[in-house]
Backbone bond lengths (Angstrom), bond angles and torsions (degrees), N, CA, C in turn:
res aa  C-N    CA-C-N  psi(-1)  N-CA   C-N-CA  omega(-1)  CA-C   N-CA-C  phi
1 M - - - 1.525 - - 1.609 104.13 -
2 S 1.251 112.57 132.17 1.472 117.01 171.89 1.470 117.77 -56.06
3 T 1.304 118.02 141.21 1.440 124.32 177.55 1.625 104.95 -51.50
4 M 1.372 113.85 -51.23 1.465 116.75 -169.63 1.581 108.95 -61.97
5 S 1.333 118.80 -38.46 1.425 121.69 178.89 1.609 115.32 -57.00
6 Q 1.249 117.11 -25.88 1.328 125.90 -179.07 1.599 115.96 -75.47
7 R 1.329 111.18 -12.51 1.472 117.72 179.28 1.532 112.94 -114.61
8 S 1.217 117.79 158.95 1.502 118.99 176.25 1.468 107.64 -132.60
9 H 1.290 113.79 164.47 1.469 119.90 179.05 1.469 114.91 57.90
10 L 1.298 113.70 47.09 1.441 115.35 178.13 1.568 110.90 -89.40
11 T 1.312 113.11 150.31 1.428 115.56 172.38 1.552 105.15 -81.34
12 D 1.453 112.96 168.79 1.507 119.05 -178.87 1.448 106.45 -59.80
13 S 1.401 123.34 -39.17 1.437 121.08 -174.18 1.577 108.81 -69.67
14 E 1.250 115.86 -38.19 1.543 118.89 -178.82 1.485 107.83 -70.16
15 A 1.378 121.40 -42.06 1.453 121.12 177.34 1.502 109.08 -63.61
16 W 1.245 123.93 -41.30 1.411 123.94 176.14 1.463 114.73 -64.38
17 G 1.385 115.91 -34.94 1.517 118.35 177.81 1.501 107.96 -64.78
18 F 1.371 121.97 -38.39 1.411 113.98 178.30 1.495 113.86 -72.16
19 V 1.280 119.77 -43.43 1.441 125.52 173.32 1.511 112.24 -53.16
20 G 1.371 112.90 -54.53 1.476 118.25 -175.10 1.410 113.82 -64.60
21 R 1.329 120.08 -35.27 1.444 122.82 -178.84 1.611 109.10 -78.40
22 D 1.294 118.81 -45.20 1.394 127.23 -164.94 1.639 112.54 -83.99
23 E 1.304 112.72 -31.28 1.459 119.87 -174.04 1.448 117.51 -114.15
24 I 1.363 113.83 -19.12 1.517 118.60 -178.01 1.534 110.70 -116.61
25 L 1.330 113.64 -59.12 1.486 114.12 -170.51 1.445 112.70 -78.83
26 S 1.321 126.41 -39.98 1.408 122.53 177.12 1.533 115.84 -69.03
27 P 1.227 120.25 -46.17 1.494 120.49 -179.38 1.423 115.72 -83.16
28 I 1.276 118.72 -20.98 1.651 120.55 -174.59 1.450 113.16 -116.43
29 V 1.415 115.07 -48.91 1.506 114.98 -167.73 1.522 109.13 -87.18
30 A 1.287 118.56 -32.36 1.556 121.45 174.40 1.414 112.56 -58.91
31 P 1.376 118.94 -54.65 1.531 115.43 176.05 1.481 117.93 -62.23
32 S 1.361 119.89 -25.82 1.409 119.80 175.17 1.604 112.90 -69.10
33 T 1.373 112.24 -36.96 1.438 111.74 172.95 1.404 120.97 -57.29
34 A 1.459 113.36 -37.33 1.437 121.38 174.11 1.483 111.95 -65.68
35 A 1.303 118.04 -35.85 1.530 120.30 179.34 1.501 113.73 -77.16
36 I 1.328 117.73 -30.46 1.485 119.23 178.21 1.538 111.55 -92.08
37 G 1.255 117.81 -34.20 1.492 117.36 173.79 1.566 112.76 90.51
38 D 1.261 115.51 -151.96 1.568 117.59 -171.78 1.535 111.91 -65.88
39 D 1.329 120.78 -13.37 1.482 118.21 178.15 1.458 113.95 -81.41
40 F 1.357 116.70 -4.62 1.522 120.55 -176.64 1.478 109.32 -68.23
41 N 1.355 119.30 135.10 1.469 124.25 168.28 1.606 103.85 -142.01
42 L 1.236 111.09 131.73 1.504 117.21 175.02 1.484 111.59 -79.94
43 M 1.431 114.99 130.22 1.368 117.98 175.06 1.534 108.10 -117.00
44 D 1.236 120.31 126.51 1.455 126.24 178.21 1.535 110.43 -125.75
45 D 1.219 120.34 -178.92 1.518 121.51 177.70 1.432 120.95 -86.34
46 N 1.318 114.15 4.76 1.519 121.37 -175.97 1.456 115.16 63.40
47 C 1.320 114.69 22.39 1.487 117.89 175.43 1.540 109.35 -68.86
48 R 1.322 114.75 137.19 1.575 116.17 179.34 1.427 118.53 -45.61
49 P 1.368 120.83 -44.29 1.472 115.53 -177.12 1.462 111.65 -74.98
50 H 1.254 123.51 -10.30 1.468 122.54 167.78 1.475 113.83 -73.73
51 H 1.288 114.82 -8.69 1.465 116.39 175.76 1.546 110.82 -110.55
52 A 1.302 119.32 28.36 1.457 124.12 179.49 1.576 108.09 -63.09
53 N 1.271 117.35 152.38 1.401 119.23 -174.01 1.516 113.93 -60.40
54 L 1.368 117.36 -30.65 1.424 119.13 179.76 1.618 106.97 -68.38
55 V 1.260 118.42 -38.26 1.453 125.89 -179.23 1.638 106.04 -66.75
56 E 1.269 115.29 -52.74 1.490 118.29 -178.55 1.496 109.91 -59.35
57 N 1.353 117.67 -40.90 1.508 118.24 -179.62 1.483 112.45 -66.83
58 F 1.260 114.39 -41.96 1.486 118.48 177.44 1.578 112.14 -60.03
59 L 1.322 113.96 -49.17 1.464 117.31 176.96 1.485 114.14 -56.39
60 F 1.302 112.76 -39.74 1.486 115.28 -178.73 1.463 115.39 -70.25
61 E 1.457 113.45 -42.19 1.443 120.72 176.54 1.500 111.81 -59.91
62 E 1.360 114.22 -38.39 1.487 118.22 -178.99 1.536 115.94 -80.61
63 G 1.396 112.50 -8.57 1.476 114.32 -171.23 1.395 117.17 68.89
64 I 1.356 118.10 28.27 1.466 122.97 -178.92 1.545 110.04 -90.37
65 L 1.270 117.83 120.64 1.469 121.07 176.16 1.525 114.25 -89.92
66 R 1.333 114.20 137.42 1.454 121.04 -179.41 1.503 108.29 -106.12
67 I 1.328 115.66 143.51 1.387 122.85 179.30 1.540 100.30 -77.61
68 E 1.262 121.06 130.47 1.481 126.91 178.45 1.509 110.20 -84.37
69 W 1.301 117.02 132.26 1.408 124.96 177.78 1.473 107.33 -122.09
70 P 1.421 118.68 143.74 1.419 117.21 169.42 1.551 112.71 -63.18
71 A 1.193 120.06 152.60 1.417 127.72 -176.90 1.583 107.11 -60.26
72 C 1.342 111.78 143.06 1.527 117.61 178.44 1.484 115.35 46.70
73 S 1.276 116.21 57.32 1.462 122.42 -171.37 1.664 110.22 -123.10
74 P 1.349 116.28 57.93 1.462 115.55 -178.69 1.541 109.32 -64.44
75 N 1.388 123.70 -23.93 1.365 124.07 178.48 1.548 112.50 -65.89
76 M 1.331 117.22 -17.86 1.523 120.13 174.55 1.463 110.54 -96.50
77 N 1.252 121.96 -1.73 1.474 119.78 178.44 1.584 109.63 -96.22
78 P 1.335 114.33 112.12 1.480 118.82 -179.44 1.462 116.48 -52.32
79 T 1.287 114.92 -28.61 1.423 116.81 -179.41 1.497 114.49 -66.63
80 E 1.269 120.48 -33.75 1.402 128.00 175.98 1.469 110.62 -65.84
81 H 1.316 121.61 -28.10 1.490 124.92 -179.22 1.526 106.48 -81.94
82 V 1.301 115.45 -39.70 1.501 120.26 175.27 1.489 115.40 -58.78
83 W 1.404 115.40 -51.24 1.385 118.19 171.28 1.430 119.94 -57.32
84 D 1.256 119.06 -34.59 1.476 123.15 174.00 1.477 111.83 -66.71
85 A 1.314 117.36 -44.87 1.484 122.29 176.97 1.439 109.77 -62.30
86 L 1.236 124.39 -34.79 1.499 126.44 -178.08 1.527 110.44 -89.09
87 G 1.264 116.95 -41.32 1.538 121.25 -175.64 1.377 114.80 -66.41
88 R 1.329 123.28 -46.99 1.478 129.84 -170.95 1.624 104.47 -62.01
89 P 1.272 118.18 -54.97 1.476 115.19 -174.69 1.562 110.06 -70.10
90 V 1.351 124.21 -29.25 1.365 123.05 176.09 1.529 113.67 -73.72
91 A 1.229 118.34 -34.36 1.435 123.97 173.79 1.471 112.22 -65.34
92 G 1.411 116.95 -34.22 1.487 120.36 -176.23 1.532 114.41 -84.58
93 R 1.386 115.27 0.97 1.501 122.02 -173.79 1.582 103.96 -72.50
94 Q 1.476 111.03 139.04 1.481 116.07 172.22 1.425 106.60 -129.50
95 P 1.369 111.90 121.26 1.363 130.88 -1.45 1.422 115.15 -77.80
96 P 1.241 124.01 148.07 1.450 123.93 176.28 1.519 115.32 -60.56
97 P 1.274 115.67 152.43 1.552 120.98 174.49 1.614 106.28 -47.83
98 Q 1.234 113.77 136.26 1.487 121.42 177.75 1.528 113.19 -106.62
99 T 1.338 121.00 -23.82 1.324 125.28 -175.95 1.574 109.52 -131.67
100 I 1.358 112.84 161.55 1.523 115.47 177.96 1.449 112.68 -54.80
101 Q 1.364 114.28 -42.19 1.502 116.24 178.81 1.454 113.96 -64.10
102 E 1.281 121.57 -34.53 1.443 123.87 173.41 1.451 114.83 -68.57
103 L 1.293 114.73 -39.70 1.510 123.98 175.06 1.601 106.43 -60.45
104 E 1.325 115.67 -50.59 1.519 118.13 -179.01 1.508 109.52 -60.56
105 R 1.318 119.50 -42.26 1.491 119.74 -179.87 1.468 110.85 -66.53
106 A 1.389 118.58 -41.88 1.422 120.03 174.67 1.503 117.13 -55.01
107 L 1.385 111.45 -46.94 1.521 121.18 -178.54 1.570 106.65 -62.90
108 Q 1.361 114.85 -43.65 1.553 113.64 179.90 1.451 113.74 -67.64
109 E 1.264 118.63 -31.89 1.486 126.34 173.24 1.481 114.21 -59.20
110 E 1.408 110.34 -52.00 1.503 115.64 178.31 1.533 111.58 -67.65
111 W 1.322 112.73 -36.04 1.604 114.50 179.98 1.526 105.90 -61.56
112 D 1.324 118.00 -44.33 1.416 117.06 178.96 1.466 119.47 -60.29
113 R 1.364 114.60 -21.64 1.446 122.63 -174.97 1.603 108.63 -87.61
114 I 1.251 117.57 -11.04 1.538 121.70 -178.79 1.469 101.36 -75.44
115 P 1.404 115.92 131.15 1.411 120.14 170.98 1.514 119.26 -67.00
116 P 1.287 126.06 130.39 1.413 125.70 -177.33 1.469 114.87 -42.47
117 T 1.333 117.45 -35.03 1.538 119.22 179.04 1.514 108.49 -68.79
118 R 1.279 124.16 -21.56 1.391 122.99 -178.72 1.543 112.80 -95.68
119 A 1.439 118.10 -25.08 1.504 119.48 -174.02 1.457 109.85 -83.46
């Protein structure tokens, strides 16, 4: 039984704390830190639930360092720029992609058009 299902009346931050710790940080991120070593730094999107006490405690106990971002700073998140570079051209296609396969193909084509200096 999941730890989260044992509790009721959780706030969004508390719920994310359980999910983040038990389903992402512990099984995926922690082993990556061991493989990468001292150069590992966790980058997240600075969303408030990602700073739940459970998450903060886990990161501290595991010695995982987080890259600190200013609050509400999507302009500093490289993922936002990548999705913009992919999304605008795909959204402007005529006709637009009609299936998942067409969407995947369109995204790959637009990804291939991004200059390496920008990606």
